[in-house]
C-alpha positions as CSV (number, residue, x, y, z in Angstrom):
1,M,98.3,-27.5,-233.8
2,S,96.6,-26.8,-237.1
3,I,92.9,-25.9,-238.0
4,V,90.8,-27.0,-240.7
5,L,87.8,-25.2,-242.0
6,L,85.1,-26.7,-243.3
7,A,82.3,-24.7,-246.0
8,A,79.8,-24.8,-248.0
9,T,77.9,-22.9,-251.1
10,T,77.0,-23.5,-254.7
11,A,78.9,-22.1,-257.5
12,L,77.8,-19.8,-260.2
13,A,75.3,-21.6,-262.7
14,W,75.2,-24.7,-260.5
15,E,71.6,-25.7,-261.0
16,D,69.5,-25.5,-257.3
17,N,65.8,-25.3,-256.5
18,G,65.3,-22.4,-255.1
19,C,66.7,-22.8,-251.6
20,S,70.4,-22.0,-252.8
21,T,70.7,-18.4,-255.1
22,E,73.9,-16.8,-254.1
23,Q,75.7,-15.3,-256.9
24,F,79.4,-14.2,-256.8
25,R,81.3,-12.0,-259.5
26,A,83.0,-14.4,-261.5
27,D,86.3,-15.4,-260.9
28,P,87.4,-18.0,-264.2
29,T,91.1,-18.0,-263.5
30,G,91.5,-21.7,-263.0
31,L,89.2,-24.8,-263.3
32,A,88.3,-27.6,-260.7
33,N,88.2,-31.0,-262.2
34,K,85.8,-34.0,-261.4
35,T,86.0,-36.8,-259.8
36,L,83.7,-39.6,-259.6
37,L,83.5,-41.8,-257.1
38,T,82.9,-44.8,-259.2
39,D,84.7,-47.3,-257.2
40,Y,82.8,-46.5,-254.1
41,V,79.5,-47.4,-255.3
42,A,80.2,-51.3,-254.6
43,A,82.3,-51.1,-251.9
44,T,80.1,-48.3,-249.9
45,G,76.9,-47.1,-251.4
46,A,78.2,-43.5,-252.3
47,Q,75.2,-43.1,-254.7
48,C,73.0,-40.0,-255.7
49,L,69.1,-40.0,-254.8
50,D,69.0,-42.1,-258.6
51,G,72.0,-44.4,-258.0
52,T,74.8,-42.6,-260.1
53,P,78.0,-42.5,-258.1
54,G,78.4,-39.1,-256.1
55,A,81.2,-36.6,-257.0
56,F,83.5,-33.4,-256.5
57,Y,85.7,-30.9,-258.2
58,F,88.7,-30.4,-256.8
59,Q,91.4,-27.0,-257.7
60,P,94.9,-27.3,-256.0
61,G,96.0,-24.6,-253.6
62,N,100.1,-23.2,-254.2
63,G,102.0,-21.4,-252.5
64,T,101.3,-20.8,-248.5
65,G,98.2,-22.6,-249.5
66,S,99.1,-25.8,-250.8
67,N,98.6,-27.9,-247.5
68,K,95.4,-25.5,-246.9
69,W,91.5,-26.4,-247.6
70,Y,88.4,-24.7,-248.1
71,I,86.0,-27.3,-248.4
72,H,82.3,-27.0,-249.4
73,H,79.0,-28.8,-249.6
74,Q,76.5,-27.9,-252.2
75,G,73.3,-26.3,-251.4
76,G,69.6,-27.0,-253.0
77,G,67.0,-27.5,-250.6
78,W,65.9,-30.8,-249.2
79,C,63.5,-33.7,-250.8
80,E,60.6,-34.0,-248.7
81,S,58.5,-36.5,-250.1
82,L,58.9,-40.0,-252.3
83,D,57.0,-37.2,-255.6
84,D,59.8,-34.6,-254.3
85,C,63.0,-37.3,-254.0
86,L,61.9,-39.0,-257.8
87,G,61.8,-35.6,-259.2
88,R,64.7,-34.2,-258.0
89,S,66.7,-37.8,-259.1
90,K,66.0,-36.7,-262.8
91,T,68.1,-33.5,-262.3
92,G,71.5,-32.3,-261.0
93,L,70.3,-32.2,-257.9
94,G,69.6,-36.0,-257.4
95,S,72.0,-37.4,-260.0
96,S,75.7,-37.1,-261.8
97,N,74.4,-37.6,-265.4
98,G,75.2,-34.8,-266.9
99,Y,78.6,-33.3,-264.6
100,P,80.9,-31.7,-266.9
101,D,84.5,-32.7,-266.5
102,T,85.5,-29.3,-265.6
103,A,84.1,-26.1,-264.0
104,S,84.8,-23.4,-262.7
105,L,83.8,-22.6,-258.8
106,G,83.0,-18.6,-259.2
107,G,84.2,-16.3,-256.9
108,G,83.1,-15.1,-253.3
109,Y,84.7,-17.9,-250.9
110,F,85.5,-19.7,-253.6
111,S,88.0,-16.6,-254.9
112,N,91.5,-17.0,-256.1
113,D,92.3,-13.0,-256.3
114,P,93.6,-11.9,-252.9
115,A,92.2,-9.0,-252.3
116,Q,88.3,-10.8,-252.1
117,N,89.3,-13.4,-250.6
118,P,92.4,-12.7,-248.2
119,L,92.3,-16.2,-245.8
120,M,91.2,-18.5,-248.5
121,Y,92.8,-17.6,-252.2
122,N,95.3,-19.9,-252.8
123,W,93.9,-22.9,-250.8
124,N,92.8,-26.5,-252.0
125,K,89.1,-25.7,-252.8
126,V,86.9,-28.5,-253.1
127,L,82.7,-28.6,-254.4
128,M,80.9,-31.4,-253.3
129,R,78.2,-31.9,-255.4
130,Y,74.8,-32.0,-254.1
131,C,72.8,-34.9,-255.6
132,D,71.5,-37.0,-252.2
133,G,68.9,-34.9,-250.6
134,G,69.5,-34.9,-247.5
135,S,72.1,-32.5,-246.7
136,F,74.7,-35.7,-247.2
137,S,73.4,-36.6,-244.3
138,G,71.8,-40.4,-245.5
139,N,72.6,-43.8,-244.5
140,N,69.8,-46.3,-245.8
141,D,70.9,-49.5,-246.9
142,T,67.4,-49.6,-248.2
143,V,67.0,-48.8,-251.9
144,Q,62.8,-47.7,-252.3
145,E,61.2,-48.5,-255.5
146,Y,58.9,-45.5,-256.1
147,N,56.4,-45.4,-259.8
148,G,59.1,-47.1,-261.4
149,A,62.2,-45.7,-259.8
150,K,64.4,-46.7,-257.5
151,L,65.6,-44.0,-255.1
152,F,68.9,-44.2,-252.9
153,W,69.3,-41.6,-249.5
154,R,73.1,-41.9,-249.3
155,G,74.4,-38.9,-248.7
156,S,76.5,-39.3,-245.8
157,R,78.5,-42.1,-247.9
158,I,79.1,-40.0,-250.6
159,R,80.5,-37.4,-247.8
160,E,82.9,-40.6,-246.6
161,A,83.6,-41.3,-249.7
162,V,85.1,-37.8,-250.3
163,V,87.3,-37.9,-247.2
164,D,88.7,-40.9,-248.2
165,N,89.8,-39.7,-251.8
166,L,90.9,-36.6,-250.6
167,M,92.4,-38.0,-248.3
168,K,94.3,-41.0,-250.4
169,T,94.9,-39.1,-253.5
170,K,94.5,-35.4,-252.9
171,G,97.1,-34.6,-250.1
172,L,94.5,-33.7,-247.8
173,N,96.1,-36.1,-244.8
174,V,98.2,-33.4,-244.3
175,A,96.6,-30.8,-244.4
176,T,97.3,-27.9,-241.9
177,D,94.3,-25.7,-241.8
178,A,90.7,-26.6,-243.3
179,V,87.4,-24.6,-243.4
180,I,84.3,-26.8,-244.3
181,S,81.4,-24.9,-245.5
182,G,78.3,-24.4,-247.6
183,C,75.5,-22.5,-248.6
184,S,71.6,-22.9,-247.9
185,A,71.2,-26.8,-247.8
186,G,75.1,-26.6,-248.0
187,G,75.2,-24.7,-244.4
188,L,72.8,-26.4,-242.9
189,A,75.2,-29.3,-244.0
190,T,78.1,-27.6,-242.4
191,Y,76.3,-27.3,-239.2
192,L,75.7,-31.3,-238.9
193,H,79.2,-32.4,-240.4
194,T,81.8,-30.3,-239.4
195,D,82.8,-32.1,-236.2
196,Q,82.7,-34.9,-238.2
197,W,85.1,-34.0,-240.9
198,C,87.6,-32.2,-238.3
199,D,87.4,-35.5,-236.2
200,A,89.1,-36.8,-239.4
201,L,91.9,-34.2,-239.2
202,P,93.2,-34.2,-235.8
203,N,96.3,-31.9,-236.8
204,A,94.9,-29.6,-238.8
205,K,93.3,-26.4,-237.6
206,C,89.6,-27.2,-238.6
207,G,86.4,-25.2,-238.2
208,G,82.7,-24.7,-240.2
209,L,81.6,-21.8,-242.3
210,P,78.2,-22.2,-242.6
211,D,76.4,-19.7,-244.8
212,S,72.8,-19.1,-244.6
213,G,72.1,-22.7,-243.0
214,F,70.7,-21.7,-239.7
215,F,67.1,-22.7,-240.3
216,L,64.9,-22.3,-237.8
217,D,62.8,-25.5,-236.1
218,Y,59.4,-24.0,-236.9
219,Q,56.1,-25.7,-238.1
220,D,53.1,-23.1,-239.2
221,P,50.6,-24.3,-236.8
222,T,47.9,-24.3,-240.0
223,E,50.2,-26.2,-242.2
224,V,49.5,-29.8,-242.1
225,C,52.2,-32.1,-240.7
226,S,52.1,-35.3,-243.5
227,P,54.1,-35.9,-246.6
228,P,53.9,-35.3,-249.7
229,S,54.7,-32.4,-248.6
230,T,55.7,-31.1,-252.3
231,S,54.4,-28.2,-254.1
232,V,55.5,-27.4,-257.7
233,V,56.5,-23.8,-258.3
234,R,57.8,-23.1,-262.1
235,G,58.2,-26.8,-262.7
236,R,60.2,-27.6,-259.5
237,R,59.0,-29.4,-256.1
238,N,59.9,-27.1,-253.2
239,T,59.4,-27.2,-249.4
240,V,55.6,-26.4,-248.8
241,P,55.6,-22.7,-246.3
242,G,54.6,-23.4,-243.3
243,D,55.9,-27.6,-243.3
244,Y,59.8,-26.9,-242.4
245,H,59.3,-28.7,-239.7
246,C,58.1,-31.9,-240.9
247,G,59.1,-31.6,-244.0
248,L,62.7,-32.0,-242.7
249,K,62.0,-34.2,-239.8
250,W,60.4,-36.9,-242.7
251,T,63.8,-36.3,-244.3
252,Y,65.5,-37.8,-241.2
253,T,63.5,-40.4,-240.8
254,I,63.2,-41.5,-244.6
255,Q,67.2,-41.2,-245.3
256,N,67.7,-42.7,-241.8
257,A,70.3,-40.1,-241.2
258,T,71.1,-41.1,-237.6
259,A,74.4,-42.3,-237.9
260,G,74.9,-39.8,-240.4
261,I,75.4,-36.3,-238.8
262,N,76.6,-34.8,-235.3
263,K,77.2,-38.2,-232.6
264,D,77.7,-35.9,-229.7
265,C,73.7,-34.1,-230.7
266,I,72.5,-37.8,-231.4
267,A,73.5,-39.4,-228.0
268,A,72.0,-36.3,-226.2
269,H,68.7,-37.2,-227.9
270,M,68.3,-40.4,-228.3
271,A,67.3,-41.8,-225.0
272,D,63.8,-39.3,-225.1
273,G,63.1,-40.0,-229.0
274,S,63.9,-36.8,-230.2
275,D,66.9,-37.4,-232.0
276,W,65.5,-35.9,-235.5
277,M,66.0,-32.6,-233.8
278,C,69.5,-33.1,-234.6
279,M,68.6,-32.8,-238.0
280,F,68.2,-29.3,-237.5
281,A,70.7,-26.6,-237.4
282,E,69.9,-24.5,-234.0
283,H,70.1,-28.2,-231.8
284,S,72.7,-29.4,-233.6
285,S,74.9,-26.4,-233.4
286,E,74.5,-26.8,-229.2
287,H,76.9,-29.9,-229.7
288,I,79.3,-28.8,-231.9
289,K,83.2,-28.6,-230.6
290,S,85.0,-27.2,-233.8
291,P,85.0,-23.6,-234.2
292,V,82.4,-22.9,-236.5
293,F,81.5,-19.0,-237.7
294,A,78.3,-18.5,-238.8
295,M,77.5,-16.4,-241.8
296,Q,73.9,-15.7,-241.5
297,S,71.3,-12.9,-242.2
298,Q,68.6,-12.5,-239.6
299,Y,66.2,-11.7,-241.9
300,D,67.0,-14.5,-244.4
301,A,64.8,-14.5,-247.1
302,W,64.1,-18.4,-248.0
303,Q,62.9,-18.5,-244.5
304,T,60.5,-15.6,-244.7
305,G,59.3,-17.4,-247.8
306,H,59.3,-20.9,-246.9
307,V,59.8,-21.6,-242.8
308,L,57.0,-18.9,-242.3
309,K,53.5,-18.6,-243.9
310,N,51.2,-15.8,-244.8
311,D,52.2,-12.4,-242.8
312,Q,53.7,-14.0,-240.3
313,P,56.2,-11.6,-238.2
314,V,59.8,-11.0,-240.0
315,Q,61.3,-9.4,-237.4
316,T,60.3,-11.9,-234.5
317,M,62.1,-14.6,-236.4
318,G,65.2,-12.3,-237.1
319,N,65.0,-11.8,-233.6
320,N,65.1,-15.6,-233.0
321,I,67.6,-16.4,-235.2
322,T,69.9,-13.8,-233.5
323,A,69.2,-14.8,-230.2
324,R,69.5,-18.4,-231.2
325,I,72.7,-18.2,-232.8
326,Q,74.2,-16.6,-230.3
327,S,73.0,-18.7,-227.2
328,M,72.9,-22.0,-229.0
329,L,76.1,-22.0,-231.1
330,M,77.9,-19.1,-229.4
331,A,77.2,-19.7,-225.7
332,N,78.3,-23.5,-226.1
333,N,81.5,-23.0,-228.1
334,K,83.6,-19.9,-227.1
335,E,85.9,-20.4,-230.3
336,S,82.8,-19.8,-232.6
337,G,81.8,-16.8,-233.5
338,A,79.1,-14.7,-236.7
339,F,78.8,-12.4,-239.2
340,L,74.9,-11.8,-238.6
341,D,73.4,-9.2,-240.8
342,S,70.4,-7.3,-241.6
343,C,69.7,-7.6,-245.4
344,H,66.9,-9.5,-246.7
345,H,68.9,-11.8,-248.6
346,H,69.7,-16.0,-248.7
347,C,73.8,-17.0,-249.4
348,G,75.8,-14.5,-251.3
349,A,76.3,-10.8,-250.6
350,W,80.1,-11.6,-250.1
351,N,81.8,-8.3,-249.7
352,E,79.0,-6.4,-250.3
353,I,78.0,-5.7,-246.5
354,T,80.1,-3.8,-243.7
355,I,79.3,-4.6,-240.3
356,D,81.8,-2.9,-237.7
357,G,84.1,-1.7,-240.5
358,D,84.5,-4.9,-242.3
359,L,83.3,-6.6,-245.3
360,V,82.7,-10.7,-244.4
361,S,86.1,-11.5,-246.0
362,V,87.9,-9.6,-243.6
363,A,85.8,-10.4,-240.9
364,I,86.7,-14.4,-241.5
365,Q,90.0,-13.6,-241.6
366,K,90.0,-11.9,-238.5
367,W,88.2,-14.7,-236.7
368,W,90.5,-17.3,-238.0
369,E,93.4,-16.1,-237.2
370,G,92.1,-15.0,-234.1
371,I,91.2,-19.0,-232.6
372,G,92.7,-19.8,-229.0
373,T,93.6,-15.8,-228.5
374,P,91.9,-14.3,-225.5
375,G,89.5,-11.5,-226.4
376,S,89.6,-11.9,-229.9
377,K,86.8,-10.5,-231.8
378,K,83.8,-13.1,-232.7
379,L,80.6,-11.8,-233.4
380,W,79.8,-8.9,-236.4
381,N,76.1,-7.9,-235.7
382,Q,74.3,-5.4,-237.6
383,N,71.2,-5.8,-235.5
384,K,68.9,-3.2,-237.5
385,N,65.1,-3.8,-237.4
386,Y,63.7,-4.9,-240.7
387,P,63.2,-3.9,-243.5
388,C,66.7,-2.3,-243.6
389,D,67.3,-1.3,-246.9
390,A,70.5,0.3,-246.3
391,C,71.9,-2.5,-245.2
392,C,72.1,-4.1,-248.4
393,K,73.7,-1.2,-249.8
394,P,76.7,-2.7,-251.7
395,R,80.6,-1.1,-250.4
396,K,83.3,-0.5,-253.1
397,F,85.4,-3.2,-251.8
398,N,88.5,-2.0,-249.7
399,A,91.6,-4.3,-251.1
400,T,94.1,-2.0,-249.1
401,K,92.0,-3.0,-246.1
402,A,91.4,-6.3,-247.2
403,N,95.5,-7.1,-247.0
404,N,95.8,-5.2,-243.8
């Protein structure tokens, strides 16, 4: 059997809304071409928040990577009220208007350098542009009219259209390996959709690589749980600190995401009306059948500023993230693993942190190649108390080690 690894991130210079901040070394060795999902609008409704077609960028693989795929959900937060969604619909996070015809995907997991990206350097690479505000999960037939505009919540249909297009025109149908990935809101999308991707690729080795997507399901008791949950920061609307639980639950409901996320999780929670839990990584991860390798900071910098509020203990948050990744993700899937660092950051940090002597690119390669092998290493856990500045200090990349 082959394996497909599904991943999600945001490339250099893509617009974000404060929730997707990964920064990689520039890697201009090749441009990816844009595909607008125009033909799918009438047929399936694969539309951004403003009704424009969804889009993705594709860079073909070569050599031994010709039939291997890295598929990335772009990140960038969520729209958590009507005002929030309307604001996003006027930007690149809610509209495909203005997307360039070609783009450099950047470095990190997109890198074409085998020293930087030993597993996936020559694979086919896909960046799914994020313009739906719901981590590619919405499936709402209703068009919402609000303040003179129309809003569409159809991210799941965008994802399905990307699958169909890649299968029919780019060769995904003969994939031998696929990694499904993404960072931040794209990291959450990886938890929510990896099984959907892998179910569509039954003959491939398939798994997930979420980066900074394990957001805790937490609501500060002092924060009122009711939309509109928006605040204006530097001219953008962002999640209100302490309101993550209620904000994302609103997103799940308004976008009608039930059919767009992990079906096994939905089946487990539908009877008692708690299906909304499946929009959260910690609950959804219990039901993922495919192998998943979590790239996650214990002290995720976005969560300390948005999921937490005021002076709540960061150490407690870090302990909970560490424990729940192991008890909810790894305990329920023996092939899943994690690279858990103790640096205060969100996304990125590609090959900047060493755990057990390995950079993250090396850990990913070891995990991937060890799938199905009893006793292979699954967990890299830095496990230092907060704050740990020394955990973040860059380490010069050892290209020789990466290729061994």
